[in-house]
Backbone as JSON Lines, residues from 0, in Angstrom:
{"i":0,"aa":"M","n":[-8.3,-10.98,16.96],"ca":[-7.42,-10.56,15.89],"c":[-6.24,-9.81,16.49]}
{"i":1,"aa":"F","n":[-5.04,-10.09,15.99],"ca":[-3.83,-9.43,16.48],"c":[-3.72,-8.04,15.88]}
{"i":2,"aa":"D","n":[-3.23,-7.1,16.67],"ca":[-3.01,-5.77,16.13],"c":[-1.54,-5.37,16.2]}
{"i":3,"aa":"K","n":[-0.67,-6.38,16.09],"ca":[0.78,-6.16,16.06],"c":[1.37,-6.97,14.91]}
{"i":4,"aa":"V","n":[2.34,-6.38,14.25],"ca":[3.1,-7.06,13.2],"c":[4.57,-6.94,13.58]}
{"i":5,"aa":"I","n":[5.3,-8.04,13.47],"ca":[6.72,-8.05,13.81],"c":[7.53,-8.28,12.53]}
{"i":6,"aa":"V","n":[8.56,-7.46,12.34],"ca":[9.43,-7.55,11.16],"c":[10.87,-7.59,11.62]}
{"i":7,"aa":"K","n":[11.64,-8.53,11.07],"ca":[13.09,-8.62,11.35],"c":[13.83,-7.84,10.26]}
{"i":8,"aa":"F","n":[14.78,-7.02,10.68],"ca":[15.57,-6.22,9.76],"c":[17.03,-6.61,9.84]}
{"i":9,"aa":"K","n":[17.74,-6.36,8.76],"ca":[19.2,-6.42,8.76],"c":[19.67,-4.98,8.88]}
{"i":10,"aa":"E","n":[20.82,-4.8,9.49],"ca":[21.31,-3.44,9.76],"c":[21.4,-2.59,8.5]}
{"i":11,"aa":"E","n":[21.83,-3.17,7.39],"ca":[21.98,-2.39,6.16],"c":[20.63,-1.93,5.59]}
{"i":12,"aa":"Q","n":[19.53,-2.57,6.01],"ca":[18.21,-2.17,5.52],"c":[17.73,-0.88,6.17]}
{"i":13,"aa":"L","n":[18.29,-0.55,7.3],"ca":[17.97,0.7,8.0],"c":[19.26,1.48,8.15]}
{"i":14,"aa":"S","n":[19.92,1.71,7.04],"ca":[21.31,2.16,7.05],"c":[21.53,3.6,7.48]}
{"i":15,"aa":"Y","n":[20.57,4.44,7.38],"ca":[20.84,5.81,7.8],"c":[19.81,6.29,8.82]}
{"i":16,"aa":"E","n":[20.28,7.13,9.71],"ca":[19.52,7.57,10.89],"c":[18.2,8.25,10.52]}
{"i":17,"aa":"E","n":[18.2,9.06,9.45],"ca":[16.99,9.79,9.08],"c":[15.84,8.84,8.74]}
{"i":18,"aa":"K","n":[16.16,7.72,8.07],"ca":[15.11,6.76,7.73],"c":[14.51,6.17,9.0]}
{"i":19,"aa":"I","n":[15.36,5.82,9.95],"ca":[14.87,5.27,11.22],"c":[13.98,6.28,11.92]}
{"i":20,"aa":"D","n":[14.39,7.55,11.91],"ca":[13.58,8.6,12.54],"c":[12.21,8.72,11.88]}
{"i":21,"aa":"V","n":[12.18,8.71,10.56],"ca":[10.91,8.82,9.84],"c":[10.01,7.63,10.17]}
{"i":22,"aa":"L","n":[10.59,6.44,10.23],"ca":[9.8,5.23,10.5],"c":[9.29,5.19,11.94]}
{"i":23,"aa":"T","n":[10.11,5.61,12.89],"ca":[9.71,5.51,14.31],"c":[8.86,6.69,14.77]}
{"i":24,"aa":"D","n":[9.08,7.88,14.21],"ca":[8.33,9.06,14.65],"c":[6.92,9.12,14.08]}
{"i":25,"aa":"G","n":[6.66,8.39,13.02],"ca":[5.33,8.4,12.42],"c":[5.04,9.66,11.61]}
{"i":26,"aa":"V","n":[6.09,10.39,11.21],"ca":[5.86,11.62,10.44],"c":[5.37,11.33,9.02]}
{"i":27,"aa":"C","n":[5.75,10.21,8.46],"ca":[5.27,9.81,7.14],"c":[3.93,9.12,7.32]}
{"i":28,"aa":"K","n":[2.87,9.75,6.83],"ca":[1.52,9.21,7.01],"c":[1.24,7.99,6.14]}
{"i":29,"aa":"G","n":[2.19,7.61,5.28],"ca":[2.0,6.43,4.43],"c":[2.53,5.15,5.05]}
{"i":30,"aa":"I","n":[3.26,5.27,6.17],"ca":[3.85,4.1,6.84],"c":[3.34,4.04,8.27]}
{"i":31,"aa":"L","n":[2.94,2.86,8.7],"ca":[2.57,2.69,10.11],"c":[3.81,2.95,10.97]}
{"i":32,"aa":"P","n":[3.67,3.69,12.06],"ca":[4.83,3.92,12.94],"c":[5.35,2.59,13.48]}
{"i":33,"aa":"I","n":[6.66,2.52,13.63],"ca":[7.3,1.28,14.07],"c":[8.1,1.55,15.34]}
{"i":34,"aa":"S","n":[8.09,0.58,16.22],"ca":[8.99,0.59,17.38],"c":[10.11,-0.37,17.05]}
{"i":35,"aa":"I","n":[11.35,0.08,17.25],"ca":[12.51,-0.74,16.89],"c":[13.27,-1.15,18.14]}
{"i":36,"aa":"M","n":[13.58,-2.44,18.19],"ca":[14.37,-2.98,19.29],"c":[15.63,-3.61,18.7]}
{"i":37,"aa":"K","n":[16.77,-3.2,19.24],"ca":[18.04,-3.72,18.74],"c":[18.68,-4.55,19.84]}
{"i":38,"aa":"K","n":[19.03,-5.79,19.48],"ca":[19.68,-6.71,20.41],"c":[20.87,-7.3,19.68]}
{"i":39,"aa":"G","n":[22.06,-6.78,19.98],"ca":[23.25,-7.2,19.25],"c":[23.15,-6.73,17.82]}
{"i":40,"aa":"S","n":[23.29,-7.65,16.87],"ca":[23.17,-7.28,15.46],"c":[21.74,-7.51,14.94]}
{"i":41,"aa":"E","n":[20.87,-7.99,15.81],"ca":[19.49,-8.28,15.42],"c":[18.6,-7.07,15.66]}
{"i":42,"aa":"I","n":[17.87,-6.67,14.63],"ca":[16.95,-5.54,14.73],"c":[15.54,-6.07,14.47]}
{"i":43,"aa":"T","n":[14.63,-5.78,15.41],"ca":[13.24,-6.21,15.28],"c":[12.35,-4.98,15.32]}
{"i":44,"aa":"G","n":[11.41,-4.93,14.4],"ca":[10.44,-3.83,14.36],"c":[9.07,-4.34,14.75]}
{"i":45,"aa":"F","n":[8.35,-3.53,15.52],"ca":[7.0,-3.86,15.95],"c":[6.05,-2.78,15.44]}
{"i":46,"aa":"Y","n":[5.06,-3.19,14.68],"ca":[4.03,-2.28,14.18],"c":[2.74,-2.51,14.95]}
{"i":47,"aa":"S","n":[2.09,-1.44,15.36],"ca":[0.75,-1.54,15.91],"c":[-0.22,-1.23,14.78]}
{"i":48,"aa":"T","n":[-1.11,-2.17,14.49],"ca":[-2.05,-2.01,13.39],"c":[-3.47,-1.75,13.9]}
{"i":49,"aa":"A","n":[-3.6,-1.35,15.16],"ca":[-4.92,-1.09,15.75],"c":[-5.69,-0.07,14.9]}
{"i":50,"aa":"G","n":[-6.95,-0.38,14.61],"ca":[-7.78,0.5,13.8],"c":[-7.62,0.29,12.31]}
{"i":51,"aa":"Y","n":[-6.69,-0.57,11.93],"ca":[-6.44,-0.86,10.51],"c":[-6.67,-2.34,10.24]}
{"i":52,"aa":"K","n":[-6.99,-2.62,9.0],"ca":[-7.23,-3.99,8.57],"c":[-6.31,-4.3,7.39]}
{"i":53,"aa":"R","n":[-5.68,-5.46,7.45],"ca":[-4.83,-5.89,6.33],"c":[-5.72,-6.09,5.1]}
{"i":54,"aa":"I","n":[-5.29,-5.56,3.97],"ca":[-6.08,-5.66,2.74],"c":[-6.4,-7.12,2.41]}
{"i":55,"aa":"A","n":[-5.48,-8.03,2.68],"ca":[-5.69,-9.45,2.39],"c":[-6.89,-10.01,3.16]}
{"i":56,"aa":"E","n":[-7.28,-9.36,4.25],"ca":[-8.41,-9.83,5.06],"c":[-9.75,-9.29,4.56]}
{"i":57,"aa":"C","n":[-9.73,-8.37,3.62],"ca":[-10.96,-7.82,3.06],"c":[-11.53,-8.81,2.05]}
{"i":58,"aa":"K","n":[-12.81,-9.0,2.09],"ca":[-13.45,-9.94,1.17],"c":[-14.63,-9.26,0.47]}
{"i":59,"aa":"R","n":[-14.81,-9.6,-0.78],"ca":[-15.94,-9.13,-1.59],"c":[-16.11,-7.61,-1.54]}
{"i":60,"aa":"L","n":[-15.01,-6.9,-1.75],"ca":[-15.06,-5.44,-1.82],"c":[-15.84,-5.03,-3.07]}
{"i":61,"aa":"E","n":[-16.79,-4.14,-2.91],"ca":[-17.53,-3.65,-4.06],"c":[-16.61,-2.76,-4.9]}
{"i":62,"aa":"A","n":[-17.03,-2.48,-6.13],"ca":[-16.2,-1.75,-7.09],"c":[-15.69,-0.42,-6.52]}
{"i":63,"aa":"D","n":[-16.57,0.36,-5.89],"ca":[-16.12,1.66,-5.36],"c":[-15.11,1.5,-4.25]}
{"i":64,"aa":"K","n":[-15.27,0.47,-3.42],"ca":[-14.33,0.24,-2.31],"c":[-12.97,-0.21,-2.83]}
{"i":65,"aa":"V","n":[-12.95,-1.1,-3.81],"ca":[-11.66,-1.59,-4.31],"c":[-10.93,-0.48,-5.07]}
{"i":66,"aa":"L","n":[-11.67,0.39,-5.75],"ca":[-11.04,1.54,-6.4],"c":[-10.52,2.53,-5.36]}
{"i":67,"aa":"T","n":[-11.24,2.66,-4.24],"ca":[-10.76,3.5,-3.14],"c":[-9.45,2.95,-2.6]}
{"i":68,"aa":"V","n":[-9.35,1.63,-2.48],"ca":[-8.1,1.01,-2.01],"c":[-6.95,1.39,-2.94]}
{"i":69,"aa":"V","n":[-7.17,1.31,-4.25],"ca":[-6.11,1.66,-5.21],"c":[-5.76,3.14,-5.09]}
{"i":70,"aa":"E","n":[-6.78,3.98,-5.04],"ca":[-6.56,5.43,-4.94],"c":[-5.76,5.79,-3.68]}
{"i":71,"aa":"K","n":[-6.17,5.24,-2.55],"ca":[-5.5,5.54,-1.27],"c":[-4.09,4.93,-1.24]}
{"i":72,"aa":"T","n":[-3.9,3.8,-1.91],"ca":[-2.56,3.2,-1.99],"c":[-1.63,4.13,-2.76]}
{"i":73,"aa":"I","n":[-2.12,4.67,-3.86],"ca":[-1.3,5.61,-4.64],"c":[-0.97,6.85,-3.8]}
{"i":74,"aa":"S","n":[-1.95,7.36,-3.06],"ca":[-1.7,8.52,-2.19],"c":[-0.64,8.21,-1.15]}
{"i":75,"aa":"A","n":[-0.71,7.01,-0.57],"ca":[0.28,6.62,0.44],"c":[1.67,6.48,-0.19]}
{"i":76,"aa":"M","n":[1.73,5.98,-1.42],"ca":[3.02,5.89,-2.13],"c":[3.61,7.28,-2.34]}
{"i":77,"aa":"E","n":[2.76,8.22,-2.74],"ca":[3.21,9.61,-2.95],"c":[3.71,10.21,-1.63]}
{"i":78,"aa":"E","n":[2.99,9.94,-0.55],"ca":[3.4,10.42,0.77],"c":[4.77,9.88,1.14]}
{"i":79,"aa":"C","n":[4.99,8.6,0.91],"ca":[6.29,7.98,1.22],"c":[7.41,8.63,0.41]}
{"i":80,"aa":"N","n":[7.14,8.92,-0.86],"ca":[8.14,9.57,-1.71],"c":[8.61,10.9,-1.12]}
{"i":81,"aa":"Q","n":[7.69,11.63,-0.51],"ca":[8.04,12.93,0.07],"c":[9.06,12.8,1.21]}
{"i":82,"aa":"Y","n":[9.1,11.62,1.82],"ca":[10.03,11.37,2.93],"c":[11.2,10.49,2.5]}
{"i":83,"aa":"L","n":[11.39,10.39,1.18],"ca":[12.48,9.6,0.6],"c":[12.43,8.13,0.99]}
{"i":84,"aa":"I","n":[11.22,7.65,1.18],"ca":[10.99,6.21,1.38],"c":[10.26,5.77,0.12]}
{"i":85,"aa":"F","n":[11.0,5.18,-0.78],"ca":[10.48,4.87,-2.1],"c":[9.9,3.46,-2.15]}
{"i":86,"aa":"P","n":[8.78,3.27,-2.87],"ca":[8.16,1.95,-2.97],"c":[9.1,0.86,-3.46]}
{"i":87,"aa":"E","n":[10.13,1.22,-4.2],"ca":[11.11,0.23,-4.65],"c":[11.81,-0.44,-3.47]}
{"i":88,"aa":"E","n":[11.86,0.24,-2.33],"ca":[12.59,-0.25,-1.15],"c":[11.81,-1.26,-0.32]}
{"i":89,"aa":"F","n":[10.47,-1.21,-0.4],"ca":[9.69,-2.06,0.51],"c":[8.67,-2.9,-0.25]}
{"i":90,"aa":"V","n":[8.24,-3.96,0.41],"ca":[7.24,-4.87,-0.16],"c":[5.89,-4.16,-0.17]}
{"i":91,"aa":"L","n":[5.23,-4.18,-1.31],"ca":[3.91,-3.58,-1.45],"c":[3.0,-4.66,-2.0]}
{"i":92,"aa":"D","n":[2.23,-5.29,-1.12],"ca":[1.29,-6.31,-1.55],"c":[0.1,-6.34,-0.59]}
{"i":93,"aa":"I","n":[-0.84,-7.23,-0.83],"ca":[-2.07,-7.24,-0.02],"c":[-1.81,-7.63,1.44]}
{"i":94,"aa":"N","n":[-0.62,-8.12,1.74],"ca":[-0.29,-8.48,3.13],"c":[0.46,-7.38,3.86]}
{"i":95,"aa":"T","n":[0.95,-6.37,3.16],"ca":[1.69,-5.28,3.81],"c":[0.97,-3.94,3.72]}
{"i":96,"aa":"V","n":[-0.21,-3.95,3.09],"ca":[-1.01,-2.73,2.96],"c":[-2.19,-2.85,3.92]}
{"i":97,"aa":"Y","n":[-2.38,-1.81,4.72],"ca":[-3.44,-1.78,5.73],"c":[-4.36,-0.61,5.46]}
{"i":98,"aa":"I","n":[-5.66,-0.84,5.66],"ca":[-6.64,0.23,5.44],"c":[-7.37,0.52,6.74]}
{"i":99,"aa":"K","n":[-7.61,1.79,6.99],"ca":[-8.39,2.2,8.16],"c":[-9.77,1.58,8.0]}
{"i":100,"aa":"E","n":[-10.37,1.2,9.09],"ca":[-11.63,0.48,9.03],"c":[-12.73,1.25,8.31]}
{"i":101,"aa":"N","n":[-12.65,2.59,8.28],"ca":[-13.65,3.4,7.58],"c":[-13.23,3.74,6.14]}
{"i":102,"aa":"F","n":[-12.17,3.12,5.65],"ca":[-11.66,3.28,4.28],"c":[-11.15,4.7,4.0]}
{"i":103,"aa":"E","n":[-10.79,5.45,5.02],"ca":[-10.3,6.82,4.83],"c":[-8.81,6.89,4.55]}
{"i":104,"aa":"N","n":[-8.06,5.89,4.97],"ca":[-6.61,6.01,4.94],"c":[-5.96,4.65,4.72]}
{"i":105,"aa":"I","n":[-4.83,4.67,4.03],"ca":[-4.03,3.45,3.83],"c":[-2.63,3.71,4.35]}
{"i":106,"aa":"K","n":[-2.07,2.7,5.0],"ca":[-0.69,2.76,5.46],"c":[-0.01,1.43,5.14]}
{"i":107,"aa":"F","n":[1.31,1.5,5.01],"ca":[2.1,0.3,4.73],"c":[2.92,-0.08,5.95]}
{"i":108,"aa":"T","n":[3.24,-1.36,6.04],"ca":[4.31,-1.77,6.94],"c":[5.58,-1.74,6.1]}
{"i":109,"aa":"Y","n":[6.64,-1.2,6.66],"ca":[7.91,-1.11,5.93],"c":[8.62,-2.45,6.1]}
{"i":110,"aa":"V","n":[8.51,-3.29,5.08],"ca":[9.2,-4.57,5.03],"c":[10.16,-4.47,3.85]}
{"i":111,"aa":"P","n":[11.46,-4.42,4.1],"ca":[12.43,-4.22,3.01],"c":[12.27,-5.27,1.9]}
{"i":112,"aa":"D","n":[12.4,-4.8,0.67],"ca":[12.28,-5.66,-0.5],"c":[13.65,-5.77,-1.17]}
{"i":113,"aa":"R","n":[14.15,-6.98,-1.28],"ca":[15.46,-7.2,-1.9],"c":[15.41,-7.05,-3.42]}
{"i":114,"aa":"N","n":[14.22,-7.18,-4.0],"ca":[14.09,-7.2,-5.46],"c":[14.16,-5.83,-6.12]}
{"i":115,"aa":"R","n":[13.84,-4.77,-5.4],"ca":[13.91,-3.39,-5.92],"c":[13.13,-3.23,-7.24]}
{"i":116,"aa":"I","n":[11.89,-3.65,-7.24],"ca":[11.03,-3.55,-8.42],"c":[10.48,-2.12,-8.5]}
{"i":117,"aa":"K","n":[10.33,-1.6,-9.72],"ca":[9.82,-0.24,-9.92],"c":[8.44,-0.09,-9.29]}
{"i":118,"aa":"A","n":[8.14,1.12,-8.83],"ca":[6.88,1.42,-8.16],"c":[5.68,1.1,-9.05]}
{"i":119,"aa":"E","n":[5.76,1.45,-10.33],"ca":[4.64,1.2,-11.25],"c":[4.37,-0.29,-11.4]}
{"i":120,"aa":"K","n":[5.41,-1.09,-11.45],"ca":[5.27,-2.55,-11.56],"c":[4.66,-3.11,-10.28]}
{"i":121,"aa":"K","n":[5.1,-2.6,-9.13],"ca":[4.52,-3.06,-7.85],"c":[3.04,-2.72,-7.78]}
{"i":122,"aa":"L","n":[2.69,-1.52,-8.24],"ca":[1.28,-1.13,-8.23],"c":[0.48,-2.04,-9.15]}
{"i":123,"aa":"S","n":[1.01,-2.36,-10.3],"ca":[0.34,-3.25,-11.25],"c":[0.11,-4.63,-10.62]}
{"i":124,"aa":"C","n":[1.11,-5.17,-9.95],"ca":[0.98,-6.47,-9.27],"c":[-0.04,-6.39,-8.14]}
{"i":125,"aa":"F","n":[-0.02,-5.29,-7.41],"ca":[-0.97,-5.09,-6.31],"c":[-2.41,-5.07,-6.86]}
{"i":126,"aa":"I","n":[-2.62,-4.36,-7.96],"ca":[-3.94,-4.31,-8.59],"c":[-4.38,-5.7,-9.01]}
{"i":127,"aa":"R","n":[-3.48,-6.47,-9.58],"ca":[-3.79,-7.85,-10.0],"c":[-4.19,-8.69,-8.78]}
{"i":128,"aa":"D","n":[-3.47,-8.55,-7.67],"ca":[-3.78,-9.32,-6.46],"c":[-5.12,-8.92,-5.85]}
{"i":129,"aa":"L","n":[-5.52,-7.67,-6.03],"ca":[-6.8,-7.2,-5.48],"c":[-7.99,-7.89,-6.13]}
{"i":130,"aa":"K","n":[-7.81,-8.42,-7.33],"ca":[-8.92,-9.05,-8.05],"c":[-9.55,-10.19,-7.26]}
{"i":131,"aa":"S","n":[-8.76,-10.84,-6.43],"ca":[-9.29,-11.97,-5.64],"c":[-10.13,-11.49,-4.46]}
{"i":132,"aa":"L","n":[-10.16,-10.2,-4.21],"ca":[-10.84,-9.66,-3.02],"c":[-12.07,-8.84,-3.36]}
{"i":133,"aa":"T","n":[-12.52,-8.87,-4.61],"ca":[-13.6,-7.98,-5.02],"c":[-14.7,-8.73,-5.76]}
{"i":134,"aa":"T","n":[-15.72,-7.98,-6.13],"ca":[-16.85,-8.51,-6.87],"c":[-16.5,-8.61,-8.36]}
{"i":135,"aa":"D","n":[-17.43,-9.16,-9.15],"ca":[-17.21,-9.25,-10.6],"c":[-17.0,-7.87,-11.21]}
{"i":136,"aa":"N","n":[-17.84,-6.9,-10.81],"ca":[-17.69,-5.54,-11.33],"c":[-16.36,-4.93,-10.9]}
{"i":137,"aa":"G","n":[-15.97,-5.18,-9.68],"ca":[-14.68,-4.7,-9.19],"c":[-13.54,-5.26,-10.01]}
{"i":138,"aa":"R","n":[-13.64,-6.55,-10.36],"ca":[-12.61,-7.19,-11.18],"c":[-12.52,-6.54,-12.57]}
{"i":139,"aa":"L","n":[-13.67,-6.19,-13.14],"ca":[-13.67,-5.54,-14.46],"c":[-12.92,-4.21,-14.4]}
{"i":140,"aa":"Y","n":[-13.17,-3.43,-13.37],"ca":[-12.49,-2.14,-13.24],"c":[-11.0,-2.33,-12.95]}
{"i":141,"aa":"L","n":[-10.67,-3.31,-12.14],"ca":[-9.26,-3.58,-11.87],"c":[-8.55,-4.09,-13.12]}
{"i":142,"aa":"E","n":[-9.27,-4.84,-13.94],"ca":[-8.7,-5.33,-15.21],"c":[-8.34,-4.14,-16.11]}
{"i":143,"aa":"M","n":[-9.26,-3.16,-16.18],"ca":[-8.98,-1.95,-16.97],"c":[-7.76,-1.22,-16.43]}
{"i":144,"aa":"L","n":[-7.71,-1.06,-15.12],"ca":[-6.58,-0.38,-14.49],"c":[-5.28,-1.14,-14.74]}
{"i":145,"aa":"G","n":[-5.34,-2.45,-14.57],"ca":[-4.15,-3.28,-14.76],"c":[-3.62,-3.2,-16.18]}
{"i":146,"aa":"Q","n":[-4.54,-3.26,-17.16],"ca":[-4.13,-3.16,-18.56],"c":[-3.49,-1.81,-18.83]}
{"i":147,"aa":"M","n":[-4.09,-0.77,-18.27],"ca":[-3.55,0.57,-18.47],"c":[-2.16,0.68,-17.84]}
{"i":148,"aa":"A","n":[-2.01,0.13,-16.65],"ca":[-0.72,0.2,-15.95],"c":[0.35,-0.6,-16.7]}
{"i":149,"aa":"D","n":[-0.05,-1.72,-17.3],"ca":[0.91,-2.58,-18.0],"c":[1.29,-2.05,-19.39]}
{"i":150,"aa":"T","n":[0.34,-1.43,-20.1],"ca":[0.6,-1.03,-21.48],"c":[1.05,0.41,-21.63]}
{"i":151,"aa":"E","n":[0.6,1.26,-20.76],"ca":[0.94,2.68,-20.85],"c":[2.13,2.98,-19.95]}
{"i":152,"aa":"N","n":[2.9,3.95,-20.34],"ca":[3.99,4.42,-19.49],"c":[3.46,5.6,-18.68]}
{"i":153,"aa":"L","n":[2.54,5.29,-17.77],"ca":[1.87,6.33,-16.99],"c":[2.6,6.6,-15.69]}
{"i":154,"aa":"S","n":[2.57,7.85,-15.3],"ca":[3.09,8.19,-13.98],"c":[2.06,7.76,-12.94]}
{"i":155,"aa":"I","n":[2.5,7.64,-11.73],"ca":[1.61,7.29,-10.62],"c":[0.5,8.33,-10.5]}
{"i":156,"aa":"T","n":[0.82,9.59,-10.73],"ca":[-0.16,10.68,-10.62],"c":[-1.25,10.53,-11.67]}
{"i":157,"aa":"K","n":[-0.89,10.17,-12.9],"ca":[-1.89,9.97,-13.95],"c":[-2.76,8.76,-13.66]}
{"i":158,"aa":"M","n":[-2.16,7.72,-13.08],"ca":[-2.95,6.54,-12.67],"c":[-3.99,6.95,-11.64]}
{"i":159,"aa":"K","n":[-3.58,7.79,-10.7],"ca":[-4.5,8.25,-9.66],"c":[-5.68,9.02,-10.28]}
{"i":160,"aa":"A","n":[-5.4,9.86,-11.27],"ca":[-6.46,10.61,-11.96],"c":[-7.41,9.65,-12.68]}
{"i":161,"aa":"F","n":[-6.88,8.6,-13.3],"ca":[-7.71,7.62,-13.98],"c":[-8.59,6.87,-12.98]}
{"i":162,"aa":"V","n":[-8.03,6.52,-11.83],"ca":[-8.8,5.85,-10.78],"c":[-9.94,6.75,-10.33]}
{"i":163,"aa":"F","n":[-9.66,8.03,-10.18],"ca":[-10.69,8.99,-9.78],"c":[-11.84,9.01,-10.79]}
{"i":164,"aa":"Q","n":[-11.52,8.99,-12.09],"ca":[-12.56,8.96,-13.12],"c":[-13.38,7.68,-13.04]}
{"i":165,"aa":"L","n":[-12.72,6.56,-12.82],"ca":[-13.44,5.29,-12.7],"c":[-14.36,5.29,-11.48]}
{"i":166,"aa":"K","n":[-13.89,5.84,-10.38],"ca":[-14.72,5.92,-9.17],"c":[-15.96,6.78,-9.41]}
{"i":167,"aa":"R","n":[-15.77,7.85,-10.16],"ca":[-16.9,8.72,-10.49],"c":[-17.95,7.96,-11.29]}
{"i":168,"aa":"E","n":[-17.48,7.19,-12.27],"ca":[-18.38,6.38,-13.1],"c":[-19.13,5.37,-12.24]}
{"i":169,"aa":"V","n":[-18.41,4.69,-11.37],"ca":[-19.02,3.68,-10.5],"c":[-20.1,4.31,-9.62]}
{"i":170,"aa":"N","n":[-19.81,5.47,-9.05],"ca":[-20.77,6.12,-8.17],"c":[-21.96,6.69,-8.93]}
{"i":171,"aa":"L","n":[-21.72,7.31,-10.09],"ca":[-22.82,7.87,-10.89],"c":[-23.75,6.78,-11.41]}
{"i":172,"aa":"C","n":[-23.19,5.66,-11.8],"ca":[-23.99,4.55,-12.36],"c":[-24.44,3.56,-11.29]}
{"i":173,"aa":"E","n":[-24.08,3.83,-10.05],"ca":[-24.43,2.95,-8.92],"c":[-24.04,1.5,-9.18]}
{"i":174,"aa":"I","n":[-22.81,1.31,-9.58],"ca":[-22.28,-0.03,-9.86],"c":[-21.72,-0.62,-8.57]}
{"i":175,"aa":"H","n":[-22.03,-1.88,-8.33],"ca":[-21.54,-2.53,-7.1],"c":[-20.64,-3.64,-7.41]}
């Protein structure tokens, strides 16, 4: 398995020095640190994903694990916001989200998104995509989360609190 991801950037996508510093220094715990190589007008980023697994590679996640993925994804989004790297700027899907092998931490690869979709909508789409990677019970919980995200005008923080309640239910009732 490869533990490197390569991303091509356009200069305007990394338009200010502070963003490059945050991405390369690894100070934002929500983004995998990147090494950037510039050759003429071409910018290439290299991510080391050692110790992390792409969410798309996870199969048959039990309900508690898939809810942990959602919870940790929200935490990583909040972390990125603190460094002015907003989810609207980058692709957030099962191919750009990586989880530590022990499920303790989630990080993103910063792949610029031209569509600039709202963070809540991206989270809703991410939750929908996770349904293909979980058990029947996991799908039921993701369906509840997805409906809530689509119908309610909830903040990311309130979504995180709801995920926490669902995880508690799953663990107390020993649902798999």
